[in-house]
FIFIBA-752460 format. One record per residue: residue in three letters; x, z, y of N, C-alpha, C in turn. Coordinates in steps of 0.05 Angstrom, whole numbers, plus 32768, in hexadecimal, padded with zeros to 4 digits. Layout:
BEGIN
ALAXZYXZYXZY;...
END
This chain:
BEGIN
UNK838F7EC88031837C7ECD801883747EE58016;UNK83827EF9802C83727F10803383587F078042;UNK835C7EF6805583427EEF806583297EEC8051;UNK832F7EDC803E831C7ED4802D830F7EEA8018;UNK83237EFC801683137F12800A83017F238016;UNK830E7F28803282FB7F33804582E27F288049;UNK82DB7F0B804782C57EFB804A82B57EFE8034;UNK82C47F01802082AF7F02800482A77F208005;UNK82B37F2F800682A77F4F800582947F52801C;UNK82927F46803282827F4A804682677F358039;UNK82677F21802D82547F0F802382437F1F800E;UNK82577F2E7FFB82477F3F7FE4823A7F517FF0;UNK82457F5F800B82397F778014821C7F6F8023;UNK821E7F58802F82007F4C803981EF7F4A8023;UNK81F97F39800B81E37F347FF981D87F507FF1;UNK81EA7F617FED81DE7F7C7FE081C97F857FED;UNK81CE7F89800981C17F8E801E81A47F818021;UNK81A77F67801C818A7F56801B817B7F5F8005;UNK81867F5E7FEF81797F667FCF816F7F827FDA;UNK817C7F977FE681717FB47FE781557FB07FF7;UNK815B7FA3801081407FA1802581297F928018;UNK81317F7B8004811A7F717FF3810D7F877FE6;UNK811E7F917FCF81117FA57FC081007FB87FCD;UNK81077FC77FE180F67FDB7FF180DD7FD17FFB;UNK80DD7FB7800680CB7FA5800D80B47FA77FFA;UNK80BD7F9A7FE580AB7F997FCD80A17FB47FC4;UNK80AD7FC57FC480A97FDD7FBB808E7FEA7FCC;UNK80957FE97FE780837FF77FFE806E7FE17FFA;UNK806E7FC97FFA80537FBA7FF980477FBA7FD9;UNK80497FC87FC8803A7FCE7FB2803E7FAF7FA6;UNK804D7FA37FAA80507F887F9780597F8B7F7C;UNK80517F7C7F6C80577F7B7F4A806B7F627F46;UNK80817F5F7F5E80927F4C7F5680A27F517F42;UNK80AF7F6B7F4080C27F737F2F80B17F807F14;UNK80987F7C7F0F808F7F877EFB80797FA07F04;UNK80677FA57EF480567FB77EFD804C7FCA7EE7;UNK80477FE17EEA80407FF67ED7801E7FF57EDB;UNK80157FE47EE67FF57FE47EEA7FE77FD97ED1;UNK7FCF7FE67ECE7FBB7FD77EB87FA87FCC7EC9;UNK7FA17FB67EBA7F8E7FA07ECB7F727FA27EBB;UNK7F607FA87ECC7F437FAB7EC87F337F947ED7;UNK7F277F8A7ECE7F137F797EDA7EF87F857EE5;UNK7EEC7F7E7EFB7ED27F827F087EBF7F717F11;UNK7EA87F6C7F067E9A7F527F087E837F577F22;UNK7E807F497F3A7E727F507F4F7E677F367F55;UNK7E4F7F3B7F5E7E3D7F297F6B7E467F187F8A;UNK7E537F2A7F9E7E5C7F267FB27E727F377FBC;UNK7E897F2B7FC17EA47F3E7FCB7E9D7F457FE8;UNK7E947F387FFA7E8D7F3680127EA67F438024;UNK7EBE7F3580207ED37F3780307EE97F488023;UNK7EE57F51800A7EF97F607FFB7F167F4E7FF9;UNK7F277F537FFC7F407F447FFA7F557F507FE8;UNK7F687F3C7FD97F7E7F437FC87F8D7F597FDA;UNK7F987F707FCC7FA77F827FD47F987F9A7FDE;UNK7F7C7F917FE37F667FAE7FEB7F6C7FC67FD4;UNK7F687FDF7FE47F687FF57FD27F4E7FF97FBC;UNK7F5D80037FA67F4A80137F987F48802F7F94;UNK7F34803A7F9F7F3780557F9F7F2280657F88;UNK7F2D807D7F7F7F19808E7F707F1880A87F7B;UNK7F0780B77F857F0180D07F957F1480D17FAB;UNK7F1980BB7FB97F2880BA7FD67F4480B37FD3;UNK7F4D80B87FB77F6880B07FB27F6D80957FA7;UNK7F8780887FB07F8680717FAD7F95806B7F8C;UNK7F87805B7F7E7F91805B7F637F97803C7F59;UNK7F96802A7F6E7F9C800D7F647F987FFF7F7C;UNK7F997FE17F7A7F997FCD7F8A7F897FB37F7F;UNK7F7A7FA97F917F6C7F927F887F817F767F86;UNK7F7E7F6C7F697F917F527F647F7B7F3C7F6C;UNK7F807F267F547F767F0E7F5B7F527F127F5E;UNK7F4C7F037F737F2B7EFD7F727F257EE27F69;UNK7F187EE07F587F107EC57F4C7EF47EC07F4B;UNK7EE27EA67F4A7ECB7EA47F457ECB7E9E7F26;UNK7EB27EA77F197EAD7EA07EFE7E987E8A7F04;UNK7EA07E737EFF7E8E7E617F067E7A7E597EF1;UNK7E827E6A7ED97E697E6A7EC27E507E7B7ECE;UNK7E567E947ED17E407EA87ED97E407EA97EFE;UNK7E4D7E9D7F077E507E9B7F297E4A7EB47F34;UNK7E617EC67F277E697EDF7F337E8B7EE07F3C;UNK7E917EF57F4C7EA87EF87F557EBB7F097F3F;UNK7ECD7F017F337EDC7F117F207EF67F1E7F32;UNK7EF27F397F337F077F467F447F1E7F547F34;UNK7F357F507F327F4D7F5B7F217F527F7A7F2D;UNK7F557F887F217F577FA47F2A7F797FAB7F22;UNK7F8B7FB17F2F7FA17FBE7F217FA37FD67F28;UNK7F9D7FE97F117F9E80047F117FB380177F08;UNK7FB9802F7F0A7FC680407EFE7FC580447EE1;UNK7FD980417ED77FD780407EB57FC8805B7EAB;UNK7FCF80737EBA7FC8808E7EB37FA980927EB8;UNK7F9E807D7EC37F7C807C7EC87F6D80757EB4;UNK7F5D80857EA87F4A80837E957F3380757EA5;UNK7F2A80597E997F13804B7EA37F04804B7E8A;UNK7EE680537E8E7ED6804D7E737EBE803B7E7C;UNK7EB780387E637E9E801D7E657E8880247E7B;UNK7E87803B7E817E6D803B7E957E7680417EAD;UNK7E93803B7EB77E9F803D7ED17E8B80297EE6;UNK7E8C80357EFB7E8380267F107E92801A7F25;UNK7E9580017F2C7EA47FF97F487E937FF27F5B;UNK7E967FFD7F767E8C7FF77F8A7E997FF17FA2;UNK7E947FDB7FB27EA17FCB7FC67E997FE17FE5;UNK7EA67FE77FEA7EA0800180047EB77FF6801D;UNK7EAB800280337EBE7FF9804B7EC78016805B;UNK7EDD801180607EEC8028806D7EDF8028808D;UNK7ECC803A80927EBE803780B17EAE802680B3;UNK7EA2802080CB7E8D800B80D07E947FEF80CE;UNK7EAD7FEA80D77EB77FCD80D07ED67FCE80C7;UNK7EDB7FE380B87EF67FDE80AC7EFC7FD28092;UNK7F0E7FD480897F1A7FC480717F017FCF805C;UNK7F057FB9804B7EF27FBA80307F067FCB8017;UNK7EFD7FDA80057F0C7FE37FF17EF57FE97FDD;UNK7F007FEE7FC07EEE7FF47FAC7EF480117FA6;UNK7EDB80177FA37ED780367F9C7ED580357F80;UNK7EE480427F6E7EE380437F527ED4805C7F44;UNK7EC1805E7F367EBA80737F237EC3806E7F0F;UNK7ED4807A7EFF7EDF80767EE77ECB80797ED0;UNK7EB980867ED87EA580907EBB7EB280A47EB0;UNK7EA880AA7E987EB280C17E827EA580BC7E6A;UNK7E8C80AF7E667E8380AD7E467E8A80937E3D;UNK7E83808D7E227E8D80777E167EA580737E0E;UNK7EAC805B7E0D7EC980507E067ED6804C7E1E;UNK7EF3804F7E187F0780497E367F0E80267E33;UNK7F0A801F7E4D7F0B80037E497F2C7FFB7E49;UNK7F347FE47E397F507FDF7E3C7F547FCA7E4C;UNK7F707FC37E547F777FAB7E687F6B7F967E63;UNK7F5C7F8C7E747F557F737E767F337F707E6B;UNK7F2B7F897E6A7F0D7F8C7E657F027F887E81;UNK7EE67F897E817ED47F877E977EC37FA17EA5;UNK7EC87FA17EBD7EB37FBC7ECA7E977FAB7ECD;UNK7E7F7FAC7EC37E697F9C7EC27E567FAE7ED9;UNK7E587FC37EDA7E447FD67EE97E557FD77F0A;UNK7E517FC97F1A7E5A7FC47F387E467FC87F48;UNK7E4D7FCF7F657E377FCB7F767E487FB57F8D;UNK7E3F7FA47F957E4B7F907FA57E497F9E7FC3;UNK7E5B7F8B7FD57E5B7F957FF47E427F937FFF;UNK7E407FA4800F7E257FA6801F7E277F8F803C;UNK7E1A7F7C803D7E1A7F6B804D7E127F72806C;UNK7E217F7F807C7E167F8A80947E047F7680A4;UNK7E137F6180A67E0C7F4980B97DF27F4080B4;UNK7DEE7F3D809A7DCE7F31808D7DBD7F4A8095;UNK7DBF7F6580917DAF7F7980967DA77F7E80B0;UNK7DBB7F7880C37DB97F7D80DE7DA87F6480EC;UNK7DA97F4C80DB7D9D7F3780E97D807F3980E0;UNK7D7B7F4280C37D5E7F4580BC7D4F7F5A80C8;UNK7D5C7F7180D37D517F8480DE7D4A7F7880FF;UNK7D5B7F6D810C7D587F5E81297D407F4B8121;UNK7D417F3E81117D2D7F2581107D137F2A8107;UNK7D107F4481007CF37F5380F57CED7F4880D7;UNK7D037F4480C97CFD7F4380AA7D057F5A809C;UNK7D0C7F6E80A77D117F85809E7D027F9F80A9;UNK7CF37FA8809A7CE17FBE80A37CF07FDC80A1;UNK7CF27FEB80BA7CF9800880BA7CF38017809F;UNK7D09802180927D01802D807A7D0280228063;UNK7D0B800480647D0D7FF5804D7D257FFA803B;
END
């Protein structure tokens, strides 16, 4: 009987350890598996150009959120990007969301200018003033094959 009690205690200890490791992994990965205190705002882009789910959303160089789902609005043929933002960040109707690159060939992120005039966007509303990703490959090929003039 004593052997069974020891095995049971060891099993409980291992389960608690696994649960603690899972919890830490989720917290470190910014996952919303256990619930989230994020506010969801959508942004409409004509081209997401390599932006991925989980990419950072930055304001003034500070991470204020992450990119959630990226879907296609089949009616308007634009990409709808879900932004999971901190609740304490005020986003106004004149906000601008731009897709930028870290370095020359780095990861894509969204640079968010939250605006300051007009009314504050509520959860689920959409930022319509956006700047899509710059397509470096097409720009280089246009320049290399002569369809882009210097100074254009």
